[in-house]
DSSP file (Angstrom, degrees, kcal/mol; ACC not computed):
  #  RESIDUE AA STRUCTURE BP1 BP2  ACC     N-H-->O    O-->H-N    N-H-->O    O-->H-N    TCO  KAPPA ALPHA  PHI   PSI    X-CA   Y-CA   Z-CA
    1    1 A X     >        0   0    0      0, 0.0     4,-1.9     0, 0.0     5,-0.1   0.000 360.0 360.0 360.0 -46.4  -13.2  -14.2   16.8
    2    2 A X  H  >  +     0   0    0      1,-0.2     4,-2.5     2,-0.2     5,-0.2   0.877 360.0  55.5 -66.8 -36.0  -11.7  -12.2   14.0
    3    3 A X  H  > S+     0   0    0      1,-0.2     4,-2.4     2,-0.2    -1,-0.2   0.897 106.9  49.7 -62.6 -39.8  -15.1  -11.1   12.8
    4    4 A X  H  > S+     0   0    0      2,-0.2     4,-2.5     1,-0.2    -1,-0.2   0.885 110.3  51.0 -65.4 -37.8  -15.9   -9.8   16.2
    5    5 A X  H  X S+     0   0    0     -4,-1.9     4,-2.4     2,-0.2    -2,-0.2   0.924 111.2  47.2 -64.9 -43.4  -12.7   -7.9   16.3
    6    6 A X  H  X S+     0   0    0     -4,-2.5     4,-2.4     1,-0.2    -2,-0.2   0.907 113.3  48.9 -64.3 -40.9  -13.3   -6.3   12.9
    7    7 A X  H  X S+     0   0    0     -4,-2.4     4,-2.5     2,-0.2    -2,-0.2   0.898 110.9  50.2 -65.7 -39.6  -16.9   -5.4   14.0
    8    8 A X  H  X S+     0   0    0     -4,-2.5     4,-2.0     2,-0.2     5,-0.2   0.906 111.6  47.7 -65.4 -41.3  -15.6   -3.9   17.2
    9    9 A X  H  X S+     0   0    0     -4,-2.4     4,-2.7     1,-0.2     5,-0.3   0.920 113.4  48.9 -64.4 -42.5  -13.0   -1.8   15.4
   10   10 A X  H  X S+     0   0    0     -4,-2.4     4,-1.4     1,-0.2    -2,-0.2   0.890 112.6  46.7 -65.1 -39.7  -15.7   -0.7   12.9
   11   11 A X  H  < S+     0   0    0     -4,-2.5     4,-0.3     2,-0.2    -1,-0.2   0.847 118.7  40.8 -71.8 -32.5  -18.1    0.3   15.6
   12   12 A X  H  < S+     0   0    0     -4,-2.0    -2,-0.2    -5,-0.2     4,-0.2   0.875 132.3  20.1 -85.1 -36.7  -15.6    2.2   17.6
   13   13 A X  H  X S+     0   0    0     -4,-2.7     4,-2.3    -5,-0.2     6,-0.4   0.431  97.9  93.3-111.0  -0.8  -13.7    4.0   14.9
   14   14 A X  H  X S+     0   0    0     -4,-1.4     4,-1.2    -5,-0.3    -3,-0.1   0.828  81.9  54.9 -65.7 -32.6  -16.1    3.9   12.0
   15   15 A X  H  4 S+     0   0    0     -4,-0.3    -1,-0.2     1,-0.2    -2,-0.1   0.910 121.9  24.7 -70.1 -41.2  -17.7    7.2   12.7
   16   16 A X  H  4 S+     0   0    0     -4,-0.2    -2,-0.2    -3,-0.1    -1,-0.2   0.677 132.1  36.1-100.3 -16.6  -14.5    9.3   12.6
   17   17 A X  H  < S-     0   0    0     -4,-2.3    -3,-0.2    -7,-0.1    27,-0.2   0.518  98.3-122.1-111.8  -8.3  -12.2    7.1   10.5
   18   18 A X  S  < S-     0   0    0     -4,-1.2    -4,-0.2    -5,-0.4     3,-0.2   0.878  71.0 -59.3  68.6  36.3  -14.6    5.7    7.9
   19   19 A X  S    S+     0   0    0     -6,-0.4     2,-2.1     1,-0.2     3,-0.4   0.895  77.8 178.8  60.0  43.7  -13.8    2.1    8.9
   20   20 A X        +     0   0    0     -7,-0.3     3,-0.2     1,-0.2    -1,-0.2  -0.486  26.6 137.1 -81.7  73.7  -10.2    2.6    7.9
   21   21 A X  S    S+     0   0    0     -2,-2.1     2,-0.6     1,-0.3    -1,-0.2   0.832  72.9  38.9 -85.3 -36.0   -8.8   -0.8    8.8
   22   22 A X    >>  -     0   0    0     -3,-0.4     4,-2.0     1,-0.1     3,-1.2  -0.865  64.8-175.3-118.1  96.3   -6.6   -1.1    5.7
   23   23 A X  H 3>>S+     0   0    0     -2,-0.6     4,-2.4    38,-0.3     5,-0.5   0.777  82.2  65.6 -64.7 -24.1   -5.0    2.2    4.9
   24   24 A X  H 345S+     0   0    0      1,-0.2     4,-0.3     2,-0.2    -1,-0.3   0.839 115.1  30.2 -64.9 -30.1   -3.5    0.8    1.7
   25   25 A X  H <45S+     0   0    0     -3,-1.2     4,-0.4     2,-0.1    -2,-0.2   0.700 127.5  41.9 -96.6 -23.9   -7.0    0.4    0.3
   26   26 A X  H  X5S+     0   0    0     -4,-2.0     4,-1.0     2,-0.1    -3,-0.2   0.806 106.5  55.0 -96.5 -33.2   -8.6    3.3    2.1
   27   27 A X  H  X5S+     0   0    0     -4,-2.4     4,-2.3    -5,-0.2     5,-0.2   0.887  98.8  58.7 -77.1 -39.3   -6.2    6.2    2.0
   28   28 A X  H  ><S+     0   0    0     -5,-0.5     4,-2.4    -4,-0.3    -1,-0.2   0.912 105.9  47.9 -60.7 -45.5   -5.6    6.4   -1.8
   29   29 A X  H  > S+     0   0    0     -4,-0.4     4,-2.5     1,-0.2    -1,-0.2   0.859 111.1  53.1 -63.6 -31.3   -9.3    7.0   -2.7
   30   30 A X  H  X S+     0   0    0     -4,-1.0     4,-2.2     2,-0.2    -2,-0.2   0.905 109.4  47.3 -68.4 -40.2   -9.4    9.7    0.0
   31   31 A X  H  X S+     0   0    0     -4,-2.3     4,-2.6     2,-0.2    -2,-0.2   0.912 112.5  50.2 -65.6 -41.2   -6.4   11.5   -1.4
   32   32 A X  H  X S+     0   0    0     -4,-2.4     4,-2.0     2,-0.2    -2,-0.2   0.922 110.9  48.7 -62.3 -43.5   -7.9   11.3   -4.9
   33   33 A X  H  <>S+     0   0    0     -4,-2.5     5,-2.3     2,-0.2     4,-0.4   0.884 111.4  50.5 -63.7 -37.3  -11.2   12.7   -3.6
   34   34 A X  I ><>S+     0   0    0     -4,-2.2     3,-1.1     1,-0.2     5,-0.7   0.919 112.2  46.5 -65.7 -42.9   -9.3   15.5   -1.9
   35   35 A X  I 3<5S+     0   0    0     -4,-2.6    -2,-0.2     1,-0.2    -1,-0.2   0.802 105.6  61.3 -68.3 -28.0   -7.4   16.3   -5.1
   36   36 A X  I 3<5S-     0   0    0     -4,-2.0    -1,-0.2    -5,-0.2    -2,-0.2   0.540 128.0 -93.8 -77.5  -5.9  -10.7   16.1   -7.1
   37   37 A X  I < 5S+     0   0    0     -3,-1.1    -3,-0.2    -4,-0.4    -2,-0.1   0.529  91.3 120.4 112.2   5.9  -12.1   19.0   -5.0
   38   38 A X  I > < -     0   0    0     -5,-2.3     3,-1.3     1,-0.2    -4,-0.2   0.697  50.5-173.2 -77.2 -17.3  -14.0   17.5   -2.1
   39   39 A X  G >>< -     0   0    0     -5,-0.7     3,-1.2    -6,-0.4     4,-0.5  -0.327  59.3  -4.4  68.0-138.2  -11.7   19.2    0.4
   40   40 A X  G 34 S+     0   0    0      1,-0.3     6,-0.4     2,-0.2    -1,-0.2   0.624 121.8  73.7 -70.5 -13.1  -12.0   18.3    4.0
   41   41 A X  G <4 S+     0   0    0     -3,-1.3    -1,-0.3     1,-0.2    -2,-0.2   0.845  94.6  52.7 -67.5 -32.1  -15.0   16.1    3.5
   42   42 A X  T <4 S+     0   0    0     -3,-1.2     2,-0.6    -9,-0.1    -1,-0.2   0.759 100.8  65.6 -77.6 -24.7  -12.8   13.4    2.0
   43   43 A X  S >< S-     0   0    0     -4,-0.5     3,-1.0    -3,-0.2    13,-0.1  -0.878  87.0-129.2-100.9 121.4  -10.3   13.3    4.9
   44   44 A X  T 3  S+     0   0    0     -2,-0.6    14,-0.8     1,-0.2    13,-0.7  -0.352  85.9  27.6 -70.5 148.9  -11.9   12.0    8.1
   45   45 A X  T 3  S+     0   0    0     11,-0.2     2,-1.3    12,-0.2    11,-0.3   0.519  77.8 129.4  84.5   6.1  -11.5   13.9   11.3
   46   46 A X    <   +     0   0    0     -3,-1.0     2,-0.6    -6,-0.4    -1,-0.2  -0.681  27.4 161.3 -96.2  85.3  -11.1   17.3    9.7
   47   47 A X        -     0   0    0     -2,-1.3     2,-0.4     3,-0.1     3,-0.3  -0.912  20.1-161.9-106.3 121.2  -13.7   19.3   11.6
   48   48 A X        +     0   0    0     -2,-0.6     3,-0.1     1,-0.2    -2,-0.0  -0.817  68.7  21.4-104.5 144.9  -13.3   23.0   11.5
   49   49 A X  S    S+     0   0    0     -2,-0.4     2,-0.6     1,-0.2    -1,-0.2   0.391  89.7 113.8  86.5  -3.7  -14.8   25.4   13.9
   50   50 A X    >   -     0   0    0     -3,-0.3     3,-1.3     3,-0.0    -1,-0.2  -0.894  68.1-125.9-101.6 121.1  -15.3   22.9   16.7
   51   51 A X  T 3  S+     0   0    0     -2,-0.6    -3,-0.0     1,-0.2     0, 0.0  -0.394  89.5   8.7 -67.8 142.8  -13.1   23.7   19.7
   52   52 A X  T 3  S+     0   0    0      1,-0.2     2,-0.3    -2,-0.1    -1,-0.2   0.720  88.7 155.4  62.4  25.4  -10.9   20.8   20.9
   53   53 A X    <   -     0   0    0     -3,-1.3     2,-1.5    -6,-0.1    -1,-0.2  -0.637  49.3-124.2 -81.3 139.3  -11.7   18.7   17.9
   54   54 A X        -     0   0    0     -2,-0.3     3,-0.3    -8,-0.0     2,-0.1  -0.673  40.2-169.2 -84.0  91.1   -9.1   16.1   16.9
   55   55 A X        +     0   0    0     -2,-1.5    -9,-0.3     1,-0.2   -10,-0.1  -0.380  56.8  29.3 -83.4 161.1   -8.4   17.2   13.4
   56   56 A X    >   +     0   0    0    -11,-0.3     3,-0.7   -13,-0.1    -1,-0.2   0.931  63.8 160.0  56.7  53.9   -6.4   15.3   10.8
   57   57 A X  G >   +     0   0    0    -13,-0.7     3,-2.1    -3,-0.3     4,-0.5   0.633  48.2  93.4 -74.2 -15.5   -7.2   11.9   12.2
   58   58 A X  G 3  S+     0   0    0    -14,-0.8     4,-0.4     1,-0.3     3,-0.3   0.729  77.3  60.0 -57.6 -25.6   -6.3   10.2    8.8
   59   59 A X  G X> S+     0   0    0     -3,-0.7     4,-2.7     1,-0.2     3,-0.5   0.693  87.1  75.9 -78.0 -18.0   -2.7    9.6    9.8
   60   60 A X  H <> S+     0   0    0     -3,-2.1     4,-2.6     1,-0.2     5,-0.2   0.923  94.3  47.4 -63.7 -46.8   -3.6    7.4   12.9
   61   61 A X  H 34 S+     0   0    0     -4,-0.5     4,-0.4    -3,-0.3   -38,-0.3   0.692 116.7  47.3 -68.2 -14.2   -4.6    4.3   10.9
   62   62 A X  H <> S+     0   0    0     -3,-0.5     4,-0.6    -4,-0.4    -2,-0.2   0.891 121.1  31.9 -88.0 -46.1   -1.3    4.7    8.9
   63   63 A X  H  X S+     0   0    0     -4,-2.7     4,-2.4     1,-0.2     5,-0.2   0.799 107.9  70.4 -83.3 -30.5    1.1    5.3   11.8
   64   64 A X  H  X S+     0   0    0     -4,-2.6     4,-2.8    -5,-0.4     5,-0.2   0.908  98.3  46.8 -56.9 -49.1   -0.7    3.1   14.3
   65   65 A X  H  > S+     0   0    0     -4,-0.4     4,-2.2    -5,-0.2    -1,-0.2   0.841 111.5  53.1 -64.4 -30.8    0.2   -0.3   12.7
   66   66 A X  H  X S+     0   0    0     -4,-0.6     4,-2.0     2,-0.2    -2,-0.2   0.950 112.9  42.4 -67.2 -47.5    3.8    0.7   12.3
   67   67 A X  H  X S+     0   0    0     -4,-2.4     4,-2.4     1,-0.2    -2,-0.2   0.911 114.9  51.4 -64.2 -42.0    4.2    1.7   16.0
   68   68 A X  H  X S+     0   0    0     -4,-2.8     4,-2.5    -5,-0.2    -1,-0.2   0.868 108.1  52.3 -62.9 -36.8    2.2   -1.5   17.0
   69   69 A X  H  X S+     0   0    0     -4,-2.2     4,-2.2     2,-0.2    -1,-0.2   0.911 110.1  47.5 -65.2 -42.3    4.5   -3.7   14.8
   70   70 A X  H  X S+     0   0    0     -4,-2.0     4,-2.2     2,-0.2    -2,-0.2   0.918 113.4  47.8 -65.1 -42.7    7.6   -2.2   16.5
   71   71 A X  H  X S+     0   0    0     -4,-2.4     4,-2.6     1,-0.2    -2,-0.2   0.901 110.8  52.6 -64.3 -40.0    6.1   -2.7   19.9
   72   72 A X  H  X S+     0   0    0     -4,-2.5     4,-2.4     2,-0.2    -2,-0.2   0.898 109.0  49.0 -62.7 -41.0    5.1   -6.3   19.0
   73   73 A X  H  X S+     0   0    0     -4,-2.2     4,-2.7     2,-0.2     5,-0.2   0.924 112.1  48.6 -63.9 -44.0    8.6   -7.1   17.9
   74   74 A X  H  X S+     0   0    0     -4,-2.2     4,-2.3     2,-0.2    -2,-0.2   0.915 113.0  46.9 -63.9 -42.7   10.1   -5.7   21.1
   75   75 A X  H  X S+     0   0    0     -4,-2.6     4,-2.7     2,-0.2     5,-0.4   0.904 112.9  49.7 -65.8 -40.6    7.7   -7.6   23.3
   76   76 A X  H  X>S+     0   0    0     -4,-2.4     4,-2.8     1,-0.2     5,-1.6   0.937 113.7  45.3 -61.7 -46.8    8.3  -10.8   21.4
   77   77 A X  I  <>S+     0   0    0     -4,-2.7     5,-0.7     3,-0.2    -1,-0.2   0.871 114.7  49.2 -65.5 -36.1   12.0  -10.5   21.6
   78   78 A X  I  <5S+     0   0    0     -4,-2.3     4,-0.2    -5,-0.2    -2,-0.2   0.921 124.3  26.7 -70.3 -44.1   11.8   -9.6   25.3
   79   79 A X  I  <5S+     0   0    0     -4,-2.7     4,-0.3    -5,-0.1    -2,-0.2   0.874 137.9  18.8 -88.8 -39.7    9.5  -12.4   26.4
   80   80 A X  I  X5S+     0   0    0     -4,-2.8     4,-2.1    -5,-0.4    -3,-0.2   0.750 108.1  71.8-107.4 -29.7   10.2  -15.2   23.9
   81   81 A X  I  ><S+     0   0    0     -5,-1.6     4,-2.3     1,-0.2     5,-0.2   0.875  97.4  51.2 -59.9 -41.5   13.6  -14.4   22.2
   82   82 A X  H  ><S+     0   0    0     -5,-0.7     4,-2.3    -4,-0.2    -1,-0.2   0.882 109.2  51.3 -64.6 -37.5   15.6  -15.2   25.3
   83   83 A X  H  > S+     0   0    0     -4,-0.3     4,-2.4     2,-0.2    -1,-0.2   0.914 110.5  48.5 -66.0 -42.1   13.9  -18.6   25.7
   84   84 A X  H  X S+     0   0    0     -4,-2.1     4,-2.1     2,-0.2    -2,-0.2   0.893 111.8  49.4 -65.6 -39.1   14.6  -19.5   22.0
   85   85 A X  H  X S+     0   0    0     -4,-2.3     4,-2.2     2,-0.2    -2,-0.2   0.896 111.2  49.9 -66.1 -39.1   18.3  -18.4   22.4
   86   86 A X  H  X S+     0   0    0     -4,-2.3     4,-2.3     2,-0.2    -2,-0.2   0.906 110.8  49.0 -66.2 -41.2   18.6  -20.6   25.5
   87   87 A X  H  X S+     0   0    0     -4,-2.4     4,-2.3     2,-0.2    -1,-0.2   0.897 111.0  50.4 -63.9 -39.4   17.1  -23.6   23.8
   88   88 A X  H  X S+     0   0    0     -4,-2.1     4,-2.1     2,-0.2    -2,-0.2   0.906 110.4  49.4 -65.2 -40.9   19.4  -23.1   20.8
   89   89 A X  H  X S+     0   0    0     -4,-2.2     4,-2.2     2,-0.2    -2,-0.2   0.895 111.1  49.9 -65.6 -39.8   22.5  -22.9   23.2
   90   90 A X  H  X S+     0   0    0     -4,-2.3     4,-2.2     2,-0.2    -2,-0.2   0.890 109.9  50.9 -65.4 -38.9   21.4  -26.1   25.0
   91   91 A X  H  X S+     0   0    0     -4,-2.3     4,-2.1     2,-0.2    -2,-0.2   0.891 110.1  49.5 -66.5 -38.2   20.9  -27.9   21.7
   92   92 A X  H  X S+     0   0    0     -4,-2.1     4,-2.0     2,-0.2    -2,-0.2   0.894 111.0  49.8 -66.7 -38.6   24.4  -26.9   20.6
   93   93 A X  H  X S+     0   0    0     -4,-2.2     4,-1.9     1,-0.2    -2,-0.2   0.893 110.1  51.2 -65.1 -38.5   25.9  -28.1   23.9
   94   94 A X  H  X S+     0   0    0     -4,-2.2     4,-0.9     1,-0.2    -2,-0.2   0.894 111.9  45.6 -67.3 -39.7   24.1  -31.4   23.6
   95   95 A X  H  < S+     0   0    0     -4,-2.1    -1,-0.2     1,-0.2    -2,-0.2   0.836 112.7  51.2 -73.4 -30.2   25.4  -32.0   20.0
   96   96 A X  H  < S+     0   0    0     -4,-2.0    -2,-0.2     1,-0.2    -1,-0.2   0.844 112.4  46.2 -72.5 -32.2   28.9  -30.9   21.1
   97   97 A X  H  < S+     0   0    0     -4,-1.9    -1,-0.2    -5,-0.2    -2,-0.2   0.613  88.5 106.6 -84.9 -13.0   28.9  -33.4   24.1
   98   98 A X  S  < S-     0   0    0     -4,-0.9     2,-0.1    -5,-0.1    -3,-0.0  -0.428  80.8-107.7 -68.6 139.7   27.5  -36.3   22.0
   99   99 A X        -     0   0    0     -2,-0.1     2,-0.3     1,-0.0    -1,-0.1  -0.442  37.3-166.9 -69.6 138.5   30.1  -39.0   21.3
  100  100 A X        +     0   0    0     -2,-0.1     2,-0.3    -3,-0.1     3,-0.0  -0.910  26.2 113.4-122.4 153.7   31.3  -39.1   17.7
  101  101 A X        -     0   0    0     -2,-0.3     3,-0.4     1,-0.1    -2,-0.0  -0.836  64.5-105.3 159.2 164.5   33.3  -41.8   16.0
  102  102 A X  S    S+     0   0    0     -2,-0.3    -1,-0.1     1,-0.2    -2,-0.0   0.383  94.5  87.5 -94.2   4.1   33.2  -44.4   13.4
  103  103 A X        +     0   0    0      2,-0.1     2,-0.3    -3,-0.0    -1,-0.2   0.692  68.1  90.3 -78.8 -17.1   33.0  -47.4   15.7
  104  104 A X  S    S-     0   0    0     -3,-0.4     2,-0.2     1,-0.1    -3,-0.1  -0.615  77.3-128.1 -83.3 137.8   29.2  -47.3   15.9
  105  105 A X        -     0   0    0     -2,-0.3     2,-0.1     1,-0.1     3,-0.1  -0.500  26.7-104.3 -81.2 151.5   27.4  -49.4   13.3
  106  106 A X        -     0   0    0     -2,-0.2    -1,-0.1     1,-0.1     3,-0.1  -0.447  44.1 -97.6 -71.6 148.3   24.7  -47.8   11.2
  107  107 A X        -     0   0    0      1,-0.1    -1,-0.1    -2,-0.1     2,-0.0  -0.354  48.4 -96.1 -65.9 148.2   21.1  -48.7   12.2
  108  108 A X        -     0   0    0      1,-0.1     2,-0.3    -3,-0.1    -1,-0.1  -0.339  37.5-118.2 -67.0 145.7   19.6  -51.5   10.1
  109  109 A X        -     0   0    0     -3,-0.1     2,-0.2     1,-0.1    -1,-0.1  -0.618  27.3-113.6 -83.7 141.9   17.4  -50.5    7.2
  110  110 A X        -     0   0    0     -2,-0.3     2,-0.2     1,-0.1    -1,-0.1  -0.546  34.3-112.5 -74.5 138.5   13.8  -51.6    7.2
  111  111 A X        -     0   0    0     -2,-0.2     2,-0.3     1,-0.1    -1,-0.1  -0.504  28.1-129.9 -73.6 137.4   13.0  -54.1    4.5
  112  112 A X        -     0   0    0     -2,-0.2     2,-0.2     1,-0.0    -1,-0.1  -0.681  18.9-121.1 -89.1 141.7   10.6  -52.8    1.8
  113  113 A X        -     0   0    0     -2,-0.3     2,-0.1     1,-0.1    -1,-0.0  -0.566  33.5-106.0 -78.4 143.3    7.6  -54.8    0.9
  114  114 A X        -     0   0    0     -2,-0.2     2,-0.3     1,-0.1    -1,-0.1  -0.394  33.5-139.0 -68.9 147.1    7.4  -55.9   -2.7
  115  115 A X        -     0   0    0      1,-0.1     3,-0.1    -2,-0.1    -1,-0.1  -0.744  22.1-100.4-104.5 152.9    4.9  -54.1   -4.9
  116  116 A X    >   -     0   0    0     -2,-0.3     3,-1.5     1,-0.1    -1,-0.1  -0.366  54.1 -86.1 -64.9 152.6    2.6  -55.5   -7.5
  117  117 A X  T 3  S+     0   0    0      1,-0.2    -1,-0.1    -2,-0.0     3,-0.1  -0.367 111.4  20.0 -63.6 135.2    3.8  -55.1  -11.1
  118  118 A X  T 3  S+     0   0    0      1,-0.3     2,-0.4    -3,-0.1    -1,-0.2   0.351  84.9 133.1  91.0  -5.5    2.8  -51.8  -12.7
  119  119 A X    <   -     0   0    0     -3,-1.5     2,-0.3     1,-0.0    -1,-0.3  -0.682  35.2-171.2 -83.7 129.1    2.1  -49.9   -9.5
  120  120 A X        -     0   0    0     -2,-0.4     2,-0.4    -3,-0.1    -3,-0.0  -0.819  24.6-114.2-119.0 157.2    3.7  -46.5   -9.6
  121  121 A X              0   0    0     -2,-0.3     0, 0.0     1,-0.1     0, 0.0  -0.739 360.0 360.0 -86.7 135.9    4.2  -43.7   -7.0
  122  122 A X              0   0    0     -2,-0.4    -1,-0.1     0, 0.0    -2,-0.0   0.375 360.0 360.0-110.3 360.0    2.3  -40.5   -7.7
């Protein structure tokens, strides 16, 4: 499944982003190539002279995961966070309502079977 996702991302964004799935690994060599004199060839999406071209695409793989992470946290908190808080509140109510006192005897301990001489736990 993950391989198909990586292949789909590569096929859809590979032409204009250079398969920029991991900007931590992909962006630094591009900046170095730009500083070394390669100019706009090193940064994907920098097309000059083409009308309506989406130039300076390089920032999308950097900013996209940050925005996606924030949206993911908000969706998780919205859908799942309330359920977890409600379960925690119910568990606290159950422990608060449980009878406490010293009159109850401790449960009996299970007898341990004897071990042969020289056997150790590893």
